[in-house]
C-alpha positions, 0 to 999 in steps of 0.5 A: 619092460620084460623084467620081473617075475612071472606074476609081475609080467602076467599083470603087466601084459596079460591083464591089460589085454584081457581087460581091453578084449573083454570090453571089446566083446561088449560090442556084440553083447550090448547089441544083444541086450538092447535088441532083446529088450527093444525088438524081441526074439526074432530080431535077436535071431537076425543078429545071431546070423552076423556073429560068425562073420564078425568073428571071422573078421576078428580072427583075420585081424588077430591072425595078422597081428599075432603072426606079425607080432611073433616075428616083430617081437623076435626082431626087436629082441634081436635089435633089428628095428628096421626088420620089425618095421617092415613086418609091421607095414606088411601086415598093415597092407595085407589087412588093408587089402582084406578090408577093402575086399570084404566091403566090396564083395560083401555089398555085392553079395549081401543077400546070398551072404545072409542066407549062407550064414543061416538066415531063414526067409522070416528074418532075411531082411533084418539080417541083411540090414544088420550085415550091411553095416558089418561088411561096410565098416569091415576095414575099421574092425580089422585095423582096430585089432591089428593096431592094438596088437602092434601097440602091445608088441611096441611096449604099449599094452595100456594104449591097446587096452584103452583103445578097446575100452573106448570102442566098447564105451562108444558102442554102449552110448550109440546103441542107446542113442540109435535104438531109443531116441532115434528109434532106428531098430536093428540097423541102429544096433548094427551101426553102433557096433560098426562105429565102435572100432572107428574110435579105437583106430582113431586113438591108436593111429597117433602112436604110429603116425608120430613115431612114438615107438619102434613101429610106425608107417614108412615107405618099404618094398613089399616082399611076398616072403614077409607076407607068407611068414606072417600068415604061417605064424598067424594060422594058429591064432586065426583058427583059435579065433575063427573057431568061435565063428565056426562053432557058432555057424555049426551050432546054428545049423545043428539047432535048425536041423534038430528042430529047435527053431527060433527058440533054439537060435535065440537061446544059443545067441545068449549062450554064445554071449556068455561063451564070448565072455569066457573065451575073451578072458582066455584069448585076451590073456593068451594074446597079452602073453605072446610078446613075453614068450616071443621075447624069451624065445629071442633072447634065449631065456628058456627058464623064464619062459617055462616059469611063465608058462607054469604060472599062466597054466595055474591062472588059466585053470583057476579062471576056467573053474571059477567061470564054470561055477558062476555059470552053473549057479548064476547064468539065469541072471545073465540071460534075464538081461537079454529077455526079461519078458521071455521066461521060456527063452531064459529057462531053455538057455539056463537048462542048456548052458550046463551041458554046453559049459561043463568042460570049458575050464579046459578051454583056457589051457588049450588056448594058452598052449596054442599061444605058447607054441605059436609065440615060440615058433612051434607052429606045427604044435599050435596048428594041430591043437587049433585044428583039433579043438575047432575044425576037427572035433566039433563038426565030428561030434555034432554029426555023430552024437545027436543021431546016436543019443538024441538032439540034446546031445548037441549041447555038450559037443564043444566041451567034449572037443576041448576035453579030448584036445586037452588030453592030447596036449597033456600027452604031448607035454608029458611024453614028448620033449619040448623041442623049442628048448633044444633049438637055437635062439633067433639071435644065435641063428642070426649070429651064425 
């Protein structure tokens, strides 16, 4: 499974996860197309309120999955299958608890949650209706990502990809059914989005119930230390994924404060869909590479790990440049899918997409290095880059640039944040030693 040169490993692990995650991003994008064509601008603004919450749920699931995945891959590389199973079951219980709490608390505080996420009085009711389905079905959203990540670490990357594709495909069919023949409005779009992960989970469960790999459900004695280790290893992934929700939330507030109104919110929603596609490509490839980097760490194959990183860097930069070129010259056709009868919205989105995406070719490089440092247990470096590109720089730039340069300056803030982050990453690579390659491997540590 882990034999071969970097291109072969990349296509074996990174590409299936990228394809699966890309299809999974169709959940929200298809909603936007149907909502925009069927219900109009106000409904699109209401749906935009739920995007940060959806991204938060996904980030929690990916954090638990990647944190457990790093540790599980190391255990499997050292032939410690019992230890790997304990970590798997610990992650399952952790996310099960998180899902139940989200469903219960979300229903109890639905209206305050909608207001917190940016719903204005005009769209409060449809936004709350959309959010109800998201919080109620939150456990399935969490488990679809966790079990997919666990299947990938258990040597089944194609199963994880198929599960995501099934969820996205069912979402498309149900969107049409609920919004057109059944005429359920925005609640129909939300229900379709909520049911997609259910189908993904149903496809993934037999792998773990029937013990088809090293990871499966089994009785175990919970240890707080295992949960802590999973969370610590997963924090960089949490921030990396959570940054989508953070940035979306901050931009929604900044757009409202700068006086763009519903036009700005709706335009940022469709720009956000385009951003989601690009980030999905990067995140999918990075997540797919995590078992590879972790395995090389566990087995001490440092040269192969470096070769894999060099090849991946070229691919990530190439994909980023190609994506920027397509956006600059063809974004209008994408935006027309959401608002074919609203030329003002399309024109505004096209105009603002150029500054917004101008530095996104560096985003993939930053995400790759976060994943690499996390997978090789350099959590400090991964955490620093995650915080810099999402928690520290975007809020600072959104607060500083519009007052100084005018409200148009809010659009390039995320690109500027990634460019500054990339500078620090390159500085660390060029002027600092790679501490990972001077550390003993997990196997050597266990032998000692």
